[in-house]
C-alpha positions in Angstrom: 80.7 54.9 152.6 84.5 54.6 153.0 84.2 53.7 156.7 81.6 51.1 155.8 84.0 49.6 153.3 86.7 49.4 156.0 84.3 47.4 158.2 83.1 45.2 155.5 86.7 44.3 154.5 87.4 43.5 158.2 84.4 41.2 158.3 85.8 39.1 155.5 88.8 38.3 157.7 86.8 38.1 161.0 83.1 37.3 160.5 81.0 38.4 163.4 83.4 41.3 164.3 81.6 44.0 166.2 82.2 46.7 168.8 83.2 50.3 169.3 86.1 52.1 167.6 86.9 55.6 169.0 88.7 57.7 166.4 90.5 60.9 167.6 91.5 63.4 165.0 92.4 67.1 164.6 90.6 69.4 162.2 92.6 72.5 161.1 91.4 75.5 159.1 92.7 75.8 155.6 91.8 79.1 153.8 91.5 77.3 150.4 89.5 74.1 151.3 88.0 74.7 154.7 88.5 72.2 157.6 91.0 69.4 156.9 92.1 66.6 159.1 95.7 66.9 160.1 96.1 64.0 162.5 94.2 60.9 163.3 94.6 58.0 165.7 92.3 55.2 167.1 92.0 55.6 170.8 92.7 52.1 172.0 91.6 52.8 175.6 88.1 53.7 174.6 87.7 51.2 171.8 86.7 47.6 172.0 87.9 46.7 168.5 91.7 46.3 168.1 92.0 44.7 164.6 95.1 46.4 163.1 93.9 46.6 159.5 90.5 48.1 160.6 92.2 50.7 162.8 94.6 51.7 160.0 91.8 51.9 157.5 89.8 54.2 159.7 92.8 56.4 160.6 93.6 56.8 156.9 90.0 57.2 155.6 89.3 60.3 157.9 91.9 62.2 155.9 89.5 62.3 152.9 86.7 64.0 155.0 86.1 67.7 154.8 84.6 69.8 157.6 83.8 73.4 158.1 86.9 75.3 159.0 87.4 76.0 162.7 87.0 79.7 163.7 90.0 81.9 163.1 91.8 79.2 161.2 92.4 77.4 164.5 92.2 73.7 165.2 89.6 71.4 166.8 90.3 68.1 168.6 87.5 65.5 167.9 86.9 62.1 169.4 84.2 60.2 167.6 82.8 56.8 168.5 81.9 54.4 165.7 79.5 51.5 166.7 80.3 48.7 164.3 77.7 46.0 164.2 77.7 42.9 162.0 73.9 42.8 162.6 72.5 46.3 162.6 69.4 45.1 164.5 71.6 44.2 167.4 72.2 47.6 169.1 73.7 45.7 172.1 76.6 44.3 170.1 78.5 47.6 170.0 78.8 47.7 173.8 80.7 44.4 174.0 
């Protein structure tokens, strides 16, 4: 829901906004809470959306997510693509 809110807020400023946002982040094991995000950054090379407020919102929002802890209290690097569509019936829109 938080990522959805980021996108809806961006649509207010830029109606019709759509595309792909690749978020890269690191999950580290924490013995008290499980897997927590320690770093996050939008991968501009693999994203088609470059709106600064949207990127910042996604980068900050991922810190609220909780994941299973990586094995042996290690770390896992993740790159996750978000297809953001102003019209969910238009699957082609995210590839532009």
